[in-house]
C-alpha positions as CSV (number, residue, x, y, z in Angstrom):
1,M,0.1,0.0,0.0
2,T,2.7,2.4,-1.1
3,A,3.1,5.1,-3.7
4,E,6.6,5.2,-5.1
5,T,8.3,6.6,-8.2
6,K,8.7,4.5,-11.2
7,P,12.1,3.0,-11.9
8,S,14.5,5.4,-13.7
9,N,14.9,3.2,-16.8
10,V,11.4,4.2,-18.0
11,N,11.7,6.4,-21.1
12,D,10.7,10.0,-21.1
13,S,7.6,9.7,-23.1
14,N,6.2,7.2,-20.6
15,Q,7.2,9.5,-17.8
16,E,5.1,12.2,-19.3
17,A,2.2,9.9,-19.9
18,E,2.3,8.1,-16.6
19,P,3.5,10.2,-13.6
20,D,4.8,8.7,-10.4
21,Q,1.7,9.0,-8.4
22,L,-1.0,8.4,-11.0
23,L,-2.0,5.1,-9.3
24,D,-0.7,3.5,-6.2
25,D,-0.4,0.1,-7.9
26,E,1.4,1.7,-10.7
27,G,4.3,2.5,-8.3
28,N,4.6,-1.1,-7.3
29,K,4.5,-2.8,-10.7
30,I,7.4,-4.9,-11.8
31,P,9.5,-4.2,-14.9
32,P,7.3,-4.3,-18.2
33,V,9.2,-7.3,-19.4
34,K,7.7,-9.6,-16.6
35,K,4.1,-8.5,-17.3
36,I,1.7,-10.8,-19.0
37,S,0.6,-9.5,-22.4
38,S,-2.7,-7.7,-22.2
39,P,-4.8,-9.9,-24.6
40,T,-3.7,-13.1,-22.9
41,G,-3.8,-11.9,-19.3
42,L,-7.1,-10.1,-19.8
43,K,-8.7,-13.2,-21.3
44,I,-7.5,-15.4,-18.3
45,F,-8.8,-12.7,-15.9
46,L,-12.1,-12.5,-17.7
47,A,-12.6,-16.3,-17.6
48,A,-11.6,-16.4,-14.0
49,L,-13.9,-13.5,-13.1
50,S,-16.7,-15.2,-15.1
51,F,-16.3,-18.4,-13.1
52,S,-16.3,-16.4,-9.8
53,Y,-19.5,-14.7,-10.9
54,F,-21.1,-18.0,-11.7
55,S,-20.0,-19.4,-8.3
56,K,-21.3,-16.5,-6.2
57,A,-24.6,-16.4,-8.2
58,L,-24.9,-20.3,-7.8
59,C,-24.4,-20.0,-3.9
60,G,-26.8,-17.0,-3.8
61,T,-29.5,-18.9,-5.8
62,I,-29.1,-22.0,-3.6
63,M,-30.0,-19.9,-0.6
64,K,-33.0,-18.4,-2.4
65,S,-34.3,-21.9,-3.5
66,S,-33.8,-23.3,-0.1
67,I,-35.7,-20.5,1.8
68,T,-38.9,-22.4,2.0
69,Q,-37.0,-25.7,3.0
70,I,-35.1,-23.8,5.8
71,E,-38.3,-22.1,6.9
72,R,-40.0,-25.6,7.4
73,R,-37.0,-27.4,8.8
74,F,-36.3,-24.8,11.5
75,D,-40.0,-23.9,12.1
76,L,-39.5,-20.3,11.2
77,T,-41.8,-17.5,10.1
78,S,-41.3,-15.9,6.6
79,S,-39.9,-12.7,8.1
80,T,-37.3,-14.6,10.2
81,A,-36.3,-16.5,7.0
82,G,-36.1,-13.1,5.3
83,F,-33.7,-12.0,8.0
84,I,-31.5,-15.0,7.5
85,D,-31.5,-14.2,3.8
86,G,-30.6,-10.6,4.5
87,S,-27.6,-11.6,6.5
88,F,-25.7,-11.9,3.2
89,E,-26.2,-8.2,2.6
90,M,-25.1,-7.5,6.2
91,G,-21.7,-9.2,5.5
92,N,-21.4,-6.9,2.4
93,L,-22.3,-3.9,4.5
94,L,-19.4,-4.6,6.9
95,V,-16.6,-4.3,4.3
96,I,-17.9,-3.2,0.9
97,A,-16.8,0.5,1.1
98,F,-13.3,-0.2,2.4
99,V,-12.7,-3.0,0.1
100,S,-13.8,-1.0,-3.0
101,Y,-11.5,1.9,-2.0
102,F,-8.5,0.2,-0.4
103,G,-8.7,-3.0,-2.3
104,A,-8.0,-1.1,-5.5
105,K,-4.7,-0.2,-4.1
106,L,-3.7,-3.7,-3.2
107,H,-3.2,-6.8,-5.4
108,R,-6.7,-7.0,-6.8
109,P,-6.7,-10.6,-8.1
110,K,-5.4,-12.0,-4.7
111,V,-8.0,-10.0,-2.9
112,I,-10.6,-11.6,-5.0
113,A,-9.1,-15.0,-4.3
114,V,-9.3,-14.4,-0.6
115,G,-13.0,-13.4,-1.2
116,C,-13.8,-16.7,-3.0
117,F,-12.2,-18.7,-0.3
118,T,-14.3,-16.9,2.3
119,M,-17.4,-17.6,0.3
120,A,-16.7,-21.3,0.3
121,L,-16.2,-21.3,4.1
122,G,-19.5,-19.6,4.5
123,C,-21.3,-22.1,2.4
124,F,-19.9,-25.0,4.3
125,L,-20.8,-23.3,7.6
126,S,-24.5,-22.9,6.4
127,A,-24.8,-26.7,5.6
128,M,-23.2,-27.6,9.1
129,P,-26.5,-27.6,11.1
130,H,-27.8,-30.6,9.3
131,F,-25.0,-32.8,10.6
132,F,-25.5,-31.8,14.2
133,M,-29.4,-31.9,14.3
134,G,-31.6,-35.0,15.0
135,Y,-33.9,-36.4,12.2
136,Y,-36.7,-34.2,10.9
137,K,-40.0,-34.8,12.8
138,Y,-42.9,-33.3,10.9
139,E,-46.3,-32.9,12.7
140,T,-48.7,-35.8,12.1
141,T,-51.6,-37.4,13.9
142,S,-50.8,-41.0,12.8
143,H,-47.2,-41.6,14.1
144,T,-48.0,-42.6,17.7
145,A,-51.0,-44.6,16.8
146,S,-49.4,-46.7,14.0
147,S,-45.9,-46.9,15.2
148,A,-46.4,-50.4,16.7
149,N,-47.8,-52.0,13.6
150,L,-48.1,-49.8,10.4
151,T,-50.4,-52.2,8.8
152,T,-53.0,-52.4,11.5
153,S,-56.4,-50.7,10.7
154,I,-56.8,-47.8,13.1
155,N,-59.7,-45.4,14.0
156,P,-58.6,-41.8,13.8
157,C,-61.4,-40.9,16.3
158,S,-59.8,-43.2,18.9
159,L,-57.2,-40.6,19.6
160,H,-59.0,-39.0,22.6
161,Q,-58.1,-35.8,24.4
162,D,-56.3,-37.7,27.3
163,V,-54.1,-39.5,24.8
164,N,-53.2,-36.3,23.0
165,D,-52.2,-34.6,26.4
166,T,-49.9,-37.5,27.2
167,V,-48.2,-37.1,23.8
168,L,-47.8,-33.4,24.3
169,E,-46.3,-33.9,27.7
170,V,-43.7,-36.2,26.3
171,S,-42.9,-33.7,23.5
172,L,-42.5,-30.9,25.9
173,S,-40.2,-33.0,28.2
174,G,-38.0,-33.7,25.2
175,C,-38.2,-30.2,23.9
176,E,-35.8,-28.7,26.3
177,K,-33.1,-31.0,25.2
178,E,-33.6,-30.4,21.5
179,P,-30.5,-28.5,20.3
180,S,-32.1,-27.6,16.9
181,S,-34.0,-24.5,18.1
182,Y,-31.4,-22.0,17.3
183,M,-29.3,-23.9,14.9
184,W,-30.5,-21.5,12.1
185,I,-28.1,-19.0,13.5
186,Y,-25.3,-21.0,11.8
187,I,-27.1,-20.5,8.5
188,L,-27.2,-16.8,9.3
189,L,-23.5,-16.6,10.1
190,G,-22.5,-18.6,7.1
191,N,-24.6,-16.5,4.8
192,M,-23.0,-13.4,6.4
193,L,-19.5,-14.9,5.9
194,R,-20.5,-15.5,2.2
195,G,-21.5,-11.9,1.9
196,I,-18.1,-10.8,3.2
197,G,-16.4,-13.0,0.7
198,E,-18.4,-11.8,-2.3
199,T,-17.7,-8.3,-1.5
200,P,-14.4,-7.7,-3.6
201,I,-15.5,-9.7,-6.7
202,T,-17.7,-7.0,-8.5
203,P,-15.9,-3.6,-7.6
204,L,-12.4,-5.0,-8.0
205,G,-13.1,-7.2,-10.9
206,I,-15.0,-4.5,-13.0
207,S,-12.4,-1.9,-12.2
208,Y,-9.6,-4.3,-13.2
209,L,-11.3,-4.9,-16.4
210,D,-12.0,-1.2,-17.1
211,D,-8.4,-0.3,-16.4
212,F,-6.8,-2.8,-18.9
213,A,-9.4,-3.3,-21.6
214,K,-10.3,-1.1,-24.6
215,E,-13.0,1.3,-23.6
216,E,-15.3,0.2,-26.4
217,N,-15.0,-3.5,-25.2
218,V,-15.9,-2.9,-21.5
219,P,-19.8,-3.0,-22.2
220,V,-19.4,-6.3,-24.0
221,Y,-17.1,-7.7,-21.2
222,V,-19.7,-6.7,-18.6
223,A,-22.4,-8.2,-20.7
224,C,-20.6,-11.4,-20.9
225,L,-20.0,-11.4,-17.1
226,H,-23.6,-10.9,-16.4
227,T,-24.7,-13.3,-18.9
228,I,-22.4,-16.0,-17.5
229,A,-23.5,-15.0,-14.0
230,M,-27.0,-15.7,-14.9
231,M,-26.0,-19.3,-15.6
232,G,-25.3,-19.5,-11.9
233,P,-29.0,-18.8,-10.9
234,M,-30.2,-21.3,-13.7
235,F,-28.0,-24.1,-12.4
236,G,-28.7,-23.1,-8.8
237,F,-32.5,-23.4,-9.2
238,L,-32.1,-26.7,-11.1
239,L,-29.9,-27.9,-8.3
240,G,-32.3,-26.6,-5.7
241,S,-35.1,-28.4,-7.6
242,L,-33.1,-31.7,-7.4
243,C,-32.3,-31.3,-3.7
244,A,-36.0,-30.5,-2.9
245,K,-37.0,-33.9,-4.4
246,L,-34.7,-35.7,-2.0
247,Y,-35.9,-36.1,1.5
248,V,-33.8,-34.1,4.0
249,D,-32.6,-37.2,5.9
250,I,-32.2,-39.3,2.8
251,G,-29.8,-42.2,3.6
252,F,-30.6,-42.2,7.3
253,V,-34.3,-43.0,7.6
254,D,-36.6,-45.5,6.0
255,L,-38.3,-43.6,3.2
256,G,-41.2,-46.1,3.2
257,S,-42.3,-44.9,6.5
258,I,-42.5,-41.2,5.4
259,T,-46.2,-40.3,5.0
260,I,-45.6,-36.9,3.2
261,T,-44.8,-36.1,-0.4
262,P,-42.9,-33.2,-2.0
263,Q,-46.3,-31.5,-2.6
264,D,-46.9,-31.4,1.1
265,S,-46.4,-28.1,2.9
266,R,-44.5,-30.1,5.6
267,W,-41.9,-31.6,3.2
268,V,-38.3,-30.7,3.6
269,G,-35.8,-31.6,0.9
270,A,-32.1,-32.0,1.2
271,W,-31.3,-28.2,1.4
272,W,-27.9,-28.8,2.8
273,L,-26.6,-30.7,-0.2
274,G,-26.8,-27.5,-2.4
275,F,-24.6,-25.5,0.0
276,L,-22.0,-28.2,-0.1
277,I,-21.9,-28.1,-3.9
278,G,-21.9,-24.3,-4.0
279,G,-19.0,-24.2,-1.5
280,A,-16.9,-26.5,-3.6
281,A,-17.5,-24.3,-6.7
282,S,-16.5,-21.1,-4.8
283,F,-13.3,-22.9,-3.5
284,L,-12.4,-23.9,-7.2
285,S,-13.1,-20.4,-8.4
286,A,-10.5,-18.9,-6.1
287,I,-7.5,-20.8,-7.4
288,P,-6.9,-19.0,-10.8
289,F,-6.8,-15.5,-9.1
290,C,-3.8,-16.7,-7.0
291,F,-1.6,-16.8,-10.1
292,L,-2.6,-13.5,-11.8
293,P,-0.5,-10.3,-11.8
294,K,-1.4,-7.2,-10.0
295,S,-1.5,-5.2,-13.4
296,L,-1.5,-5.8,-17.1
297,K,-0.2,-3.9,-20.0
298,K,-2.8,-1.6,-21.5
299,P,-3.7,-1.7,-25.1
300,E,-1.9,1.1,-27.1
301,K,-4.9,3.3,-27.7
302,A,-6.5,2.8,-24.4
303,N,-3.2,3.4,-22.7
304,K,-2.7,6.8,-24.2
305,D,-6.3,7.9,-23.8
306,K,-6.9,6.7,-20.3
307,T,-3.4,7.7,-19.1
308,S,-3.6,11.3,-20.3
309,R,-7.1,11.6,-19.1
310,G,-6.4,10.0,-15.7
311,L,-3.3,12.3,-15.4
312,L,-5.5,15.4,-15.7
313,E,-8.1,14.0,-13.5
314,N,-5.7,13.1,-10.7
315,M,-3.9,16.6,-11.0
316,G,-6.5,18.3,-8.9
317,S,-6.1,15.9,-5.9
318,S,-2.5,14.9,-6.1
319,R,-0.4,17.7,-7.7
320,N,1.3,18.2,-4.3
321,K,2.4,14.7,-4.4
322,L,4.6,14.9,-7.4
323,S,7.7,16.0,-5.6
324,P,10.6,13.5,-5.6
325,E,10.6,13.1,-1.9
326,K,7.1,11.6,-2.0
327,T,8.4,8.0,-2.4
328,K,7.5,6.9,1.1
329,P,4.6,4.7,2.0
330,R,1.4,6.6,2.3
331,K,-0.1,6.9,5.9
332,W,-3.4,5.6,6.8
333,S,-4.5,9.0,7.9
334,V,-3.7,10.4,4.4
335,M,-5.6,7.6,2.7
336,L,-8.6,8.1,5.0
337,K,-8.6,11.8,4.2
338,D,-8.5,11.0,0.5
339,F,-11.4,8.4,1.1
340,Y,-13.5,11.2,2.7
341,T,-12.8,13.6,-0.1
342,S,-13.6,11.0,-2.8
343,L,-16.9,10.0,-1.0
344,K,-18.0,13.7,-0.7
345,K,-17.4,14.0,-4.6
346,V,-19.3,10.9,-5.4
347,L,-22.3,11.8,-3.2
348,G,-22.3,15.4,-4.3
349,N,-22.9,14.2,-7.9
350,R,-26.5,15.0,-8.5
351,M,-26.9,12.5,-11.5
352,Y,-25.2,9.7,-9.5
353,F,-27.4,10.4,-6.4
354,T,-30.6,10.5,-8.5
355,F,-29.6,7.2,-10.1
356,L,-28.9,5.8,-6.7
357,C,-32.4,6.5,-5.5
358,C,-34.1,5.2,-8.6
359,S,-32.1,1.9,-8.4
360,L,-32.8,1.5,-4.7
361,L,-36.6,1.4,-5.2
362,Q,-36.1,-1.0,-8.1
363,F,-33.8,-3.3,-6.3
364,S,-36.0,-3.3,-3.1
365,G,-39.0,-4.6,-5.2
366,F,-36.9,-7.0,-7.3
367,I,-35.1,-8.6,-4.2
368,G,-38.2,-9.0,-2.2
369,F,-40.0,-10.6,-5.2
370,F,-37.1,-12.8,-6.1
371,T,-36.7,-14.0,-2.6
372,Y,-40.2,-15.3,-2.2
373,K,-40.9,-16.2,-5.8
374,P,-40.7,-20.0,-5.4
375,K,-42.9,-19.7,-2.2
376,Y,-45.4,-17.7,-4.2
377,M,-45.6,-20.3,-7.0
378,E,-46.1,-23.0,-4.4
379,Q,-48.9,-21.2,-2.5
380,Q,-50.7,-19.6,-5.4
381,Y,-50.5,-22.2,-8.1
382,G,-50.1,-25.4,-5.9
383,Q,-46.7,-26.3,-7.2
384,S,-44.1,-28.2,-5.3
385,T,-40.9,-26.6,-4.1
386,S,-39.0,-28.7,-6.6
387,K,-41.1,-27.9,-9.6
388,S,-41.1,-24.2,-8.7
389,N,-37.3,-24.0,-8.6
390,F,-37.3,-26.1,-11.9
391,I,-39.7,-23.7,-13.7
392,I,-37.7,-20.6,-12.5
393,G,-34.4,-22.2,-13.7
394,V,-35.7,-23.3,-17.1
395,T,-38.1,-20.6,-18.2
396,S,-37.3,-17.4,-16.3
397,L,-33.6,-17.2,-16.3
398,P,-32.5,-18.1,-19.8
399,P,-34.5,-15.1,-21.4
400,V,-33.0,-12.8,-18.8
401,S,-29.5,-14.0,-19.6
402,L,-30.2,-13.5,-23.4
403,G,-31.7,-10.0,-22.6
404,I,-28.6,-8.9,-20.7
405,F,-26.3,-10.1,-23.5
406,L,-28.3,-8.5,-26.2
407,G,-28.4,-5.3,-24.2
408,G,-24.6,-5.1,-24.3
409,L,-24.4,-5.8,-28.0
410,I,-27.1,-3.2,-28.8
411,M,-25.2,-0.6,-26.7
412,K,-21.9,-1.5,-28.6
413,K,-23.6,-1.5,-32.1
414,Y,-25.3,1.7,-31.7
415,K,-22.4,3.3,-29.6
416,M,-24.9,4.5,-27.1
417,G,-23.8,7.5,-25.0
418,I,-25.2,8.2,-21.6
419,I,-28.3,10.0,-23.0
420,S,-29.2,7.2,-25.4
421,A,-28.5,4.6,-22.7
422,T,-30.6,6.3,-20.1
423,K,-33.6,6.5,-22.6
424,F,-33.2,2.9,-23.7
425,S,-32.9,1.5,-20.1
426,F,-35.9,3.6,-18.8
427,T,-38.0,2.4,-21.7
428,M,-37.4,-1.3,-21.4
429,S,-37.7,-1.2,-17.6
430,F,-41.1,0.6,-17.7
431,L,-42.3,-1.8,-20.3
432,A,-41.4,-4.7,-18.1
433,Y,-43.2,-3.0,-15.2
434,A,-46.3,-2.6,-17.2
435,I,-46.2,-6.3,-18.3
436,S,-45.7,-7.5,-14.7
437,L,-49.0,-5.9,-13.6
438,L,-50.7,-8.6,-15.5
439,H,-49.8,-10.9,-12.7
440,F,-52.8,-9.6,-10.7
441,F,-55.3,-11.1,-13.2
442,V,-53.7,-14.7,-13.3
443,G,-54.0,-15.8,-9.7
444,C,-55.8,-18.8,-8.4
445,D,-58.5,-19.2,-5.7
446,N,-57.8,-20.6,-2.3
447,Y,-57.3,-24.2,-1.4
448,V,-60.7,-25.7,-0.7
449,V,-60.0,-26.7,3.0
450,A,-63.0,-27.5,5.3
451,G,-63.6,-25.3,8.2
452,M,-61.0,-22.7,6.9
453,T,-61.9,-21.5,3.4
454,V,-65.2,-23.4,3.0
455,S,-67.7,-24.9,5.2
456,Y,-68.0,-28.6,5.7
457,E,-70.9,-28.4,3.2
458,G,-68.5,-26.9,0.7
459,N,-69.7,-23.3,0.7
460,P,-67.1,-20.3,0.9
461,I,-66.8,-18.8,4.4
462,P,-64.7,-16.3,6.0
463,Y,-61.9,-17.7,8.2
464,H,-62.8,-18.4,11.8
465,K,-60.7,-20.2,14.2
466,N,-63.4,-22.3,15.8
467,S,-65.0,-23.3,12.5
468,L,-62.8,-26.4,12.2
469,F,-65.2,-28.3,14.4
470,S,-68.6,-29.5,13.2
471,E,-71.2,-31.9,14.1
472,C,-69.7,-34.6,11.9
473,N,-66.4,-34.6,13.9
474,S,-67.6,-33.4,17.4
475,H,-67.5,-36.9,18.9
476,C,-63.8,-37.3,18.0
477,K,-62.4,-34.7,20.2
478,C,-59.8,-33.8,17.6
479,A,-56.7,-31.6,18.1
480,S,-57.2,-28.3,16.2
481,N,-53.6,-27.3,16.2
482,V,-52.2,-30.3,14.1
483,W,-51.8,-30.1,10.3
484,D,-52.1,-33.5,8.9
485,P,-54.3,-32.9,5.8
486,V,-56.3,-35.6,3.9
487,C,-58.0,-35.1,0.6
488,G,-61.6,-36.4,0.5
489,A,-63.0,-38.1,-2.5
490,N,-65.4,-35.0,-2.8
491,G,-62.3,-32.8,-3.7
492,I,-62.3,-31.0,-0.3
493,T,-59.2,-30.9,2.0
494,Y,-59.7,-31.6,5.7
495,V,-57.1,-30.5,8.3
496,S,-56.8,-34.1,9.5
497,A,-58.4,-37.5,9.2
498,C,-59.8,-37.0,12.7
499,L,-61.5,-33.8,11.6
500,A,-62.9,-35.4,8.5
501,G,-64.6,-37.9,10.9
502,C,-63.0,-41.0,9.5
503,K,-63.5,-44.2,11.4
504,T,-61.1,-46.6,9.8
505,S,-57.9,-46.8,7.7
506,E,-55.9,-49.2,5.8
507,G,-52.4,-49.3,4.3
508,H,-49.2,-47.5,5.7
509,G,-46.9,-44.6,4.7
510,K,-47.9,-42.5,1.7
511,S,-50.5,-45.3,0.6
512,T,-52.7,-44.9,3.7
513,V,-56.4,-44.6,2.9
514,F,-59.1,-43.5,5.4
515,H,-62.7,-44.8,5.1
516,N,-66.2,-44.0,6.5
517,C,-65.4,-40.4,6.8
518,R,-68.6,-38.7,8.3
519,C,-67.9,-35.2,7.1
520,L,-68.1,-36.3,3.5
521,E,-71.6,-37.4,4.0
522,I,-72.9,-33.9,5.1
523,N,-72.2,-32.6,1.6
524,S,-75.6,-33.1,-0.1
525,S,-74.1,-32.7,-3.5
526,W,-71.8,-35.7,-3.0
527,T,-72.9,-39.2,-3.7
528,G,-69.6,-41.0,-4.1
529,N,-67.6,-43.0,-1.5
530,N,-66.6,-41.4,1.8
531,S,-62.9,-42.2,1.7
532,A,-59.8,-39.8,2.0
533,T,-56.2,-40.1,1.1
534,L,-53.2,-38.4,2.7
535,G,-52.2,-34.9,1.6
536,Q,-54.0,-31.8,0.2
537,C,-56.3,-31.9,-2.7
538,P,-54.6,-30.5,-5.9
539,K,-55.9,-27.2,-7.3
540,S,-58.3,-27.0,-10.2
541,D,-57.3,-27.5,-13.9
542,D,-58.2,-23.8,-14.4
543,C,-55.4,-22.9,-12.0
544,S,-53.0,-25.0,-14.1
545,M,-53.8,-22.9,-17.1
546,K,-53.4,-19.6,-15.2
547,F,-49.9,-21.0,-14.1
548,I,-48.9,-21.2,-17.7
549,Y,-50.2,-17.6,-18.4
550,Y,-48.0,-16.5,-15.3
551,T,-44.9,-18.2,-16.6
552,V,-45.4,-16.5,-20.1
553,I,-45.7,-13.1,-18.5
554,Q,-42.5,-13.8,-16.5
555,V,-40.5,-14.8,-19.6
556,I,-41.6,-11.7,-21.5
557,G,-41.2,-9.3,-18.6
558,G,-37.9,-10.6,-17.6
559,F,-36.5,-10.3,-21.1
560,C,-37.6,-6.7,-21.6
561,Y,-36.2,-5.7,-18.2
562,A,-32.9,-7.5,-18.9
563,L,-32.5,-5.7,-22.2
564,G,-32.0,-2.5,-20.3
565,A,-29.8,-3.9,-17.5
566,T,-26.4,-3.5,-19.2
567,P,-27.0,0.1,-20.3
568,S,-28.3,0.9,-16.9
569,Y,-25.2,-0.6,-15.3
570,M,-22.9,1.4,-17.5
571,I,-24.7,4.6,-16.8
572,M,-23.1,4.6,-13.3
573,F,-19.7,4.6,-14.8
574,R,-20.5,7.4,-17.2
575,C,-21.9,9.9,-14.6
576,V,-18.9,9.9,-12.3
577,Q,-15.3,10.7,-12.8
578,P,-13.0,7.8,-14.0
579,E,-10.9,7.8,-11.0
580,L,-13.9,7.4,-8.8
581,K,-15.5,4.5,-10.6
582,A,-14.5,1.8,-8.2
583,L,-15.7,3.9,-5.2
584,A,-19.0,4.6,-7.1
585,V,-19.6,0.9,-7.9
586,G,-18.8,0.1,-4.2
587,L,-20.9,2.6,-2.7
588,Y,-23.8,1.7,-5.1
589,T,-23.5,-1.9,-3.9
590,L,-23.3,-0.8,-0.3
591,I,-26.5,1.2,-0.5
592,M,-28.4,-1.5,-2.4
593,R,-27.4,-4.1,0.3
594,M,-28.0,-1.8,3.3
595,L,-31.3,-0.2,2.3
596,G,-32.6,-2.9,-0.1
597,G,-31.0,-6.2,0.4
598,I,-31.3,-6.4,4.1
599,P,-34.8,-5.0,4.9
600,A,-36.7,-6.1,1.8
601,P,-36.9,-9.8,2.5
602,V,-37.9,-9.0,6.1
603,Y,-40.8,-6.7,5.4
604,F,-41.9,-8.8,2.4
605,G,-41.8,-11.9,4.7
606,A,-43.8,-10.0,7.3
607,V,-46.6,-9.1,5.0
608,I,-46.7,-12.6,3.7
609,D,-47.0,-14.0,7.3
610,K,-50.1,-11.7,7.7
611,T,-51.9,-13.9,4.9
612,C,-51.4,-17.2,6.8
613,L,-54.5,-19.1,7.6
614,K,-53.0,-22.1,9.4
615,W,-49.7,-22.2,11.4
616,G,-47.9,-25.4,12.1
617,N,-46.6,-26.4,15.6
618,T,-43.2,-27.3,16.8
619,S,-42.4,-30.4,18.9
620,C,-42.4,-27.9,21.8
621,G,-45.9,-26.8,21.2
622,K,-44.9,-23.4,19.8
623,R,-45.9,-21.8,16.6
624,G,-43.9,-23.2,13.6
625,A,-44.0,-22.5,9.9
626,C,-47.1,-21.5,8.0
627,R,-48.9,-24.4,6.4
628,L,-51.8,-22.6,4.5
629,Y,-52.1,-19.1,3.1
630,D,-54.9,-17.1,1.9
631,S,-54.2,-17.1,-1.8
632,N,-56.1,-14.1,-2.8
633,A,-54.7,-11.8,0.1
634,N,-51.2,-13.3,-0.6
635,R,-51.4,-12.3,-4.3
636,Y,-52.5,-8.8,-3.7
637,V,-50.1,-8.2,-0.9
638,F,-47.0,-9.8,-2.4
639,L,-47.4,-8.5,-6.0
640,G,-48.8,-5.0,-4.7
641,L,-45.9,-4.3,-2.5
642,A,-43.4,-5.0,-5.3
643,A,-45.5,-2.7,-7.6
644,I,-45.7,0.1,-5.1
645,L,-42.0,0.1,-4.6
646,R,-41.1,0.1,-8.3
647,G,-43.8,2.6,-9.3
648,P,-42.2,5.8,-7.9
649,S,-38.8,4.9,-9.2
650,Y,-39.9,5.8,-12.8
651,L,-40.7,9.3,-11.6
652,I,-37.2,9.6,-10.3
653,G,-36.0,8.1,-13.5
654,I,-37.6,10.9,-15.5
655,I,-35.8,13.4,-13.2
656,F,-32.5,11.5,-13.7
657,Y,-33.0,11.7,-17.6
658,I,-33.5,15.5,-17.4
659,L,-30.4,16.0,-15.5
660,V,-28.4,13.8,-17.8
661,K,-29.7,15.5,-20.9
662,K,-29.2,19.0,-19.4
663,H,-25.6,18.3,-18.4
664,F,-24.3,16.4,-21.5
665,Q,-26.3,18.3,-24.2
666,N,-25.5,21.7,-22.9
667,K,-21.7,21.0,-23.2
668,N,-22.2,20.8,-26.9
669,S,-24.9,22.7,-28.7
670,R,-26.5,19.7,-30.2
671,P,-26.1,15.8,-29.9
672,L,-24.1,14.5,-32.7
673,E,-24.8,11.6,-35.1
674,N,-25.4,8.2,-33.9
675,G,-22.1,6.8,-32.8
676,Q,-20.5,10.1,-32.1
677,E,-22.1,10.9,-28.7
678,D,-19.3,8.9,-26.9
679,A,-16.7,11.0,-28.6
680,A,-18.5,14.2,-27.5
681,M,-18.6,12.7,-24.0
682,N,-14.8,12.1,-24.0
683,K,-14.2,15.7,-25.0
684,E,-16.7,16.9,-22.2
685,D,-14.8,14.8,-19.8
686,N,-11.5,16.6,-20.6
687,C,-13.2,19.9,-20.2
688,K,-14.5,18.9,-16.8
689,I,-11.0,17.7,-15.8
690,K,-9.4,21.1,-16.6
691,E,-12.2,22.7,-14.6
692,R,-11.1,20.6,-11.6
693,L,-7.5,21.7,-11.6
694,P,-6.2,23.2,-8.4
695,G,-7.4,26.8,-8.0
696,S,-11.0,26.2,-8.8
697,S,-13.5,26.5,-6.0
698,D,-15.6,23.6,-4.6
699,A,-18.7,25.2,-6.0
700,E,-17.2,25.0,-9.5
701,N,-16.0,21.5,-9.0
702,E,-19.4,20.3,-7.9
703,S,-21.1,22.1,-10.7
704,S,-18.9,20.4,-13.1
705,I,-20.2,17.0,-11.9
């Protein structure tokens, strides 16, 4: 972390182009003959960075795809699960600003390598609770009665209240010894550690590419990175789909004795397996960075352009450091002072600040929606966790990847400047927003559950706690707090076989069938048999068709939004000074994590919890995860919150466009031909640089931003 003069054997022309103090890492670089050539080194770095992007996206998606599983395994509410998911952003928050600023002065590839190793450690820590917890015990009314002989015909109504009290006392006595109550904290800490490790990848990786790549190639490189990064979520959701099909304790329990299926709201898949695979990928991604150099040769043209521009831009803040005696290591106090000055410049940039506010609203709506998207598909359309993850991975993410890549190509082909990029990004984003509003019209009705969403006669009713009991099951003295649903032959779901008034059963495990269910008889329109099978009844065929419409809307909306993603990302680079790019990216990430990534999953989860109709119970008798939601309320609350957050961002986007157009068009009397706007911007940058030379006032400097 030193700033030293360049070796004396550098020729005079290079001394003029690259002064001693231009960049701290420039002062430490080895003689040119030992450098890797720019094309080769840049390709290696781009490949390594792409794999690290893939790995971090894979790990992040595994967490998103496992939220429902973790919620059920640890008996958590959605808001608590959202807090665990937000711990990743907390880890970012701890180090992002300093890594972005000070990391640029260190060996950037090796800093990225340390980050990847840290991500791997976080993934392994998240998977650890599975190996220290007991077997998963889901709530059921049949285990105790049928454990002696699973083939014995039992009467669900024989489980009288005194028997239930005995079972509850046994559960409570063993509850105090159960170590799994707070095991979710390890997932929180592991996710936080993963967030710390992910921090240097984006700001240092992008700034490294921008420093040593041709300026016109940077948008394509960024588009390539984001496109490959989108492969991570795709594989992550497919992996999450596979893991969700596997029972959580697979290999340790007799799967034949398991009475629930992947469609059941109590099912927990092998969530821990995905974290182990993600950790291994992160570990492998760190290895290439250990062998990359601190800096590369710049291309001829980029070298001259960026160096001369960088020289002028740094004159205002470092002219006093040009004296020969300034070859000593820089003090931390000086670096902190420079950091404060740079931070003030970035936040004083009106265009950047407006862009930040607009992005924050967009990101908050996006992260909340994306976190609970699998859960929404499960509750709204009756899909299993495995199928929800599979659908997201196959249908939603490929169009987004294609959109991001095409967005970068469009930006390069038409050589978009900041004004054109702003207009294009705003248009695509607003179009995607308008398409997303169609989701409100393709929702499904509630599950038909006797005593909760319909009466025992099959008529819709408002939810009342005591409506679970009826004359048909009053003689059974059933427990109302247990969720062990059965599907009647009449298409109505009953909370348990006892509450369905069933008198006999046959079979064992998933094939158990209950007969002579009295509550099926009170439905006057039903003339079939009075039997019931384990599990909830599926939703209607009409709901299956609406799910197809939902998927089509997701594909079209995601593609439109992704088209404007790369231009939107590049806008951030264009509206700040080149030497502040790394800090601007880091600060942007910091704000998104702190004000969007951390609270959004929590308050989205909190409003989702408000729509719960039936809560599960833990072995301790406490409230567990939600088993049944009000589908209509869930749709309006979940989609409405995302729409409310994103809506105002377009008003701020209009203000941002006005600021951009006013700033860049006023420099030159009129915008030039297509493909010339960037050239005009470069000239304007040079004008701004001269304005920022020592001697100009702070007001002049701020106005030039």
